N, C-alpha and C positions, 0 to 999 in steps of 0.2 A: 405677368401676374405670377406671383412668386406661390411656389409650392407650400403647402401648409405644413407645419410642424407636426410631429406625431402627437404632441400635447392637444393640439387644435382638433387633429382627426379622431381623438379619444373622447372628445367632448370636453376638453378644458378641466378646470379644477373639479367640476361637478362629477365628470365622467370618470377620472381618476380617483376621486373619492368613492364614488360607486363600485368601482375593481375592489379598491382596499376593502370597503365594507362587506363585500362578497367574499372575498379570499381570506381575510385574518380568521374570521369563525371557522373556516374549513380547518385552517393550520392549527387553531387553538384547541380544537375539539379532536383532532387527529390522534388515534392511539399512540403513535410512535413520537409525533412531532409536537404534541400537547406539553411534553417535559420542559420545553423551552419557556412556558409561560407560568408554570407552576409556583407557587409562593411567590407570586408578582402581585402588587397592590393595583388596585384600580387606576390610580393617577399614572403610575408607572407604564401601565398598558396604554391609557389613552395618549400618553406623551411619546410612546414608542409608534402608535397609528399616526399621530400627527408627524412626526419625522418621516415614517414610510410616504406617506401622502406628499411632503415636502420635497422628498428626494425624487420620486416618481416624477412629478409635476416638473422639476427642474430637470432631471434627466431627458426628459422627453421633449425639451425645448420650451418649457412654460416659463412666465414670468415670475417664479416661486424662487426666493433665496433659502438654499437648504443650509441650515446651521449645525447639523449632526457631522458625526465623525465619518470618516470614509468606510467602505465596506469591509476591508480587511481589519481594521480596528475594531470596528463594532461587532464583528464576528470572533475575533480572537479568544480561544479558550472554551467555545462552545461544543468543540468536538462535533461537528456537523459531518456527517459521513455521506458517502456516496448514495446509501439508501435512503438519507434524510432527503438529499438533493432532488434524487428519483421522485420521491412521494411529493415534495413541494411543487415539482413540475407538473405533476398529475394534477393537484389542486389548481394550480394557476391554469392549465388548461381548461378544466371543469369551469373556472371561473370565465373564461373567455368564450365558451361555449354558451353557458347561461345568459351572459350578457350580450350574444350575439356580435363579438368583435369580428369586423371584417377580415378576411385572409390576409391581407397586404399588412394590417395593423398587427394581426395576431404573428405574422412572421417578424415584423420589427421589434415586438414585445419579445420574442423568443430569443432572437440575436442578441439584443440588449442583456437579457437575463443570462444567457450563455456566458457573454464576456466577462460576467461577475464571478463566475464558478471559481476560478482560482483563488479569490479573495475570501470566498465564504467556505468552501469544503476543506477540512482540516484531516480527516480521519479516513 
């Protein structure tokens, strides 16, 4: 019997979509991070949400094809700081806690997210 992928352990597409549904409003309404969504149209925000879901599903080993850009290119010029990064990590932890994500899956998510830091944090 083969080990389940992180995608499967998180509940597949529906589980990852639920994660994004909880996390994005936290980020968008945060006093510091909200600036990244200011002056964005609803269509652009919806597209970004779908790309995030696709990226996470694909990265977690799911059968979803990600059509977006890589993380470095996607975040270039946004001036994401260490402080922004720390706040993001706190919101991600809150989402995992609210959704009762098991410890092993939390650890796997954190390891994956931390591997992206150099491509996202600029300042």
